[in-house]
N, C-alpha and C positions, 0 to 999 in steps of 0.2 A: 403619543403615537396614534395616528388615525387608523381605525379599523373599519372594515366594511361590515354591513349587516350580517353577512354570512360568518365573518370572523368573530363578531360579537356573540352570535349564537353558539359558535363553537366554545368560546370562552365561558359561556353561561350554561354549558352542559347539554346543548342541543344534540350532540352526538355521543353523549354518555360521559360518565365521570372520568374515565381514563383520558379521553381526548381533551376534555376540559383542563385536566391537570397538565397535560403536555403543551396545550396552547398557552396556558398561564406561564409556563417555563419560557416559551419563546417570546412572549410579551415582556417579561422581566428582562430577558437578554436584550431585546430591542431597545427598551428604555435605557438600559445601562450604556449602550453604545449610541444612544440618541438617534435611532432609526426613525424615519418619518412615517413609515408604513410597513406592511408585510408584502412580500412577493410570493406569487404562485411559483412552485417548483415543479419541474417536469421529471426530475431524476434525483434519486437519493441513494447513497451508499452508506450502510450502517456498520460501524465497528463495534467492539465490545461483544464479540461472539464467543471467544475462547473462555472456557471455564477457568483456565489457568490464570486469566486476568480478572475475570468477574468475581470468582469466589462465591460463597453462599449468599452474600448480601446482594450481589448483582443478579444471581439466579432468582432469588426471592422477589426482587423488583420486577423482573420480566414476567414471572408467573402471576404476580399480582395484576399487572397491566393486562395480560392476556385474559385472566379470569373476569376482569371488569369490562371486557368487550372492546378493547382497543383493536382497530382494524386499519390496514393500509388504505390510504385514500385512492380512489379510482383515478385512472389516468396518470399515475405516478409510477415510473419505472423504479423498482427498488431491488438492490442486491445487498448481500451480506458479506462481511469480511471473513477471513478464514477462522475456522474453529481450532480447538487445541488438539485435534486428531482427525484422521480420515474416518468419517462417520461409518463407513462400511469396513474398512481395512484396519481398524484400530488394533486388533489383535496382532497383526503383522508388525506393528510398531512396538509392541510390548507394553501398551498402555494398560493400567490396572482397571479392573472391572468397576471399582468405585469411582474413578475419574470418568470412565466412559458413561456410567449411568447418569452422572450429573451433567456431562456435556450433552448427552442426548436430550435431557430435560430442557437445557437451554435452547436447543434447536427446536424442540417441540413447542416451546412458548412462542418463539418467533413464527413458527408455522401457523399457530392458532391466530396470530395477528395478521397473517397473510404474507409474511416474509419467508421465502423458502429458496430463492434463487441465488446463484453466485457462489458464496463461500470462497471468495477469492479477493486478493488485493489488486487484481487487474480487471475490474468490472468492465472496462472498455474492450476487453477481449472476450467478454461473456454476455454480450447483448445489451449492455447498459452504456451506450455511446452517445452522450449529449452533443448537440451541434454548437457551432460557434455562437457565442452570445447568449446561450441558454442559461437561465438561473437555476442552479441545482444546489443540493445540500449534501456534500460528501464528507465523511470522516475517512480515516486512514490516510496518513500523511503523504505517502508516495503517490497514492491514487489521486488525491485532490491536487497535488502539485502538477501531475500529468494533465489532469482535466483543465486546470487554469492555463497552463503554459503551452501545451502541445495541441489541445483541442480548442482552446479559447473560450471554454465555458466559464461560468462565474460561480465560485463558491468560496466561502470562508473556511477556515480550518475548524471543522465541526468536531464535536465530541460524539461518542457513541449515543448518548442520551439525547443530545440536540438533533442529531441526524434522525434518530427514531421518532422524535417529536415531529419533525418535518415529514416523515413518511406517513404518519397518522393524520396530520392536519393538512398536508399539502402546502405548507407555508414556511417561509424563513424571513427573518427581519432584514430590511434593506439597509445594510451598512457594510463597511469594510470593502472587500474585493468585489462586491456587487456594484460598487460605484465607480464610474469611469475615472474620476480623478485619483482614485486610490490604486490604479493599476499601472501607474507610471513607474519606470525604473528608479531606484534610489542608489544604485551602485553600478559602476562601469567596471566589468571584469575584462582586462586585457590578457588574453591567453597567448603567451609567447612561446609556450612549449608545444611541440607536436603531440597531440593527443591521439594515440595509435589504436586504442581498443576500448571496449565497453567498460572494462574495469578501471581504466584510466579516466573515463568520463565520470565514473563513480568517485574517483579521487578528486577530480575537479569540483564536483558538487559537494563532497565532504569538506574540502578545504573552505569553500565559500560559506557553508552553513556554520562551520566551526568558528570562522573569523568574524562573520557579520550577522549571525543570528536570524533576525526577521527581515532582512533586506529583500528588495526585489531586484535581483541582478540582471544586467544586460550584458550578455557574453559577446565579445568580439574575438575573432581569430580562431574559432573552433568550428568544426563541421561534424554534426551528428549524423551518422550514416545509416542508422537503423532504428526500428522500434525498440529493440533491446537497449540501444544506446540512450534513448530518451528515458527509458525506465530506470536505467542505472543512475543517470544524472538526477532525475526527480527524486528517487528514493534516498540517495545519499545526502542531497542538500536538505531534504526534509527531516532527516534523522539526526544529523549532527547539529542542526539549528532548527528553525521553525519556518523555513522557506516554503511558501505556498504558491509562489508565482515567480517565474523567471522568463526572460526573453533571449532568444539566440538569433543574432543578426542574420538575416537572409533565410531563416528557416521557420521560426514560430510565427503564428498568424498575426500577432499584434506588434511584432518587432519593428516593422516598417514605419508604423505611426510615430515611433519615438526616435528613429534613427537620426533625425536632425535636431533633436532636443536633449543632447547628452552633456552639454556644457554645465559645469558646476557640480557634476556628480562626483562623489568620492570615488577614487580609483583603486583597483586591486589588481596588481600584476602577478600573473602566475607563470613561473618558469619550470623547467624540468626538475630542478632540485626541490621545488615546492611539492610537486607530485610525489616525489620519492619520500618526502617527510610524512605525507598522508599514509603511505603504505607502512612506514615504520611504526605507526601506532598499533598495527596488528602484525607483528613480525612472524615470518614463517618458522614453524617448528617441524622438525623431521617427523616427530611422532604425532598421531592424531587418532581419535576413535571413530570419527565420522566425517565423510565428505558430503557437504550439503549444497545443492544447487536449486535455485527457485525462489529467490527473494529479490524482487517481486516474482510472482509466479511465472514459470517458463511458458513461452509461446510454443505453438506447434512446430514452427520453424526451428526453434532452439532445441526442442526435443529431438527432432530429426538429426540436427547437427551433432548432438551428444551421442545418439545411437550410431551414427556413422563413425565417430571417433572411437567408440568401443569396438566396433567392427567384429562382433561375434565372440570376443574374448570374455573372460570372467574377471570380475573385480576381486581385489584382495581386501577384505574388510567390508566396511559399510559405505555404500553410495546411495543417498536418498535424494530423490528429485520431487519437487512440489509443483503442482499446476492446478488449474481450475477444473471444475467438472466439465465445462464445455470443451476445453482442450483435451482433457482426459478421454472423453468420448470419441473425439476424432483420432486420437492416438490409438485407441482400442481398435477402431475400424481399419487403421493402417498397419496393424500388427506390431506397433511399437511397444505396447505394454507387455506382450509376450516376449519380445526381444530383450527388454530390460530384465524380465524375470529370468530368462535363460542366462543372462550375464551376471545374475546375483545382485542386481540393483533393485531398489524399491521405488516404484513410481506411486506417489501419493496424490490424492485430490482432497479438497475441502480444508486443508490445513497448511500452516507454515510453521517451520520449526522454531521461529522466533516466539511463537505463542503456544508452543507445545511443552509438555513437562520433561524436557530433555534431561535435566539433572536426575530426576526420578527414574529415568530410563537407563541410567548408568553411564551416560556420556560425560566426559570431562574436557576433551579437546576436540574442537571442530575446525575443519578447513572449509572455507567458502570463497566464492568469487564476488560476494556482495558486501559493500561497505555498510549497508543498512543492517544486514544480518550480523556482521562482525561487531558493529557498534552495540547492538542490543544484547547479543549473546555474551559479550565480554563482561556483562554485569553479573553473570552467574557461573561462567566457565571460561576456559581459555579459547580464544578465537584467533585463527590465523587466516591471512588473506592472500589469494593468488589469482592468476587469470583463470578463465574457464578451462583453457587447454591444460594448464598445470594441474587443476583440480581433477580433471578426468584422468590424466596420466598418473597422478598420485593414487587415485582409486584403483587403477589397473596394476600399478607396481607396488603398492603398499607403502610408498614413501614419497617424500617431496623432492623433486629435483629443481634447481634454479632455472 
């Protein structure tokens, strides 16, 4: 792989031991995938922020890199993925002091390296919004699927450590979805069911990922009507499989280029009964300990929508809502945070319950409107799936209605 003089200097310790170690990691990765060169990246999103996922080994690595002078490269926009708790409101969640102390150390290590923004799985709603064709290095499966598909930026499915390496070096290897020829669809999805809601878009994405793993789907016959709809489709397809890029005919920015070149692709037909089968994987249970909305993080518009549905009433039980710091601040200015507090709902920033220590907090059954959340939470507790309206109604009434 050909390196520039600047990149060789990085590799040889010109910006310190930590940067050299991370550059070496990217070079090895590039050689493994036969990259011809490095690309400069303009935007990075780093996962691996929750202590729940990192543990002591991950914390030790981050503190070691910070102590050895690792610093974010200038002119690179960098955001962090959610932590395992609200960094300010963790006591409201019931998080233990021991967990909080370690999680705050994780964040402090990132801050020392110059990473302090975001703490969200929707960086495109928190100021990190790459343009069409930009080469970026994003971790967090739903965010990178959104970046590739909806924004038309170019990123591979990065891990937390490779994304951090790109943040420090400003580079990523030129392979995979950075290359034009690798962005072509490999699967034609004929949607013959009427997809009526955001959660049904999640069902569509979940079925695709479950059935075809790492495909690049081209969707025909479906209309995504909102930002939240694209978030639901992206997050579900990326969680049940490893889908990092998809095209929606007439909507996503690269779809038109491939519209006339779909012959020979494997076909996947989705009908109403298929969507129902996706929901059956997370059947509704009348009983639940917690209603969770915000995976991916809720937009301001969705928070307004939820507040309107609550309409000044109080919830029965626990309703937790997750959003980014940027959206939380706007919600605060609009009085939404106070409205949720009066309703007995908990509005959280910085975190997502998928990476929070929910089981240690005493929760066993969660009701959510997110296929991604249900998929990951079902590994440690019982997860049920319903529409957003059903979830809000269940929180208000204390039970699920069909």
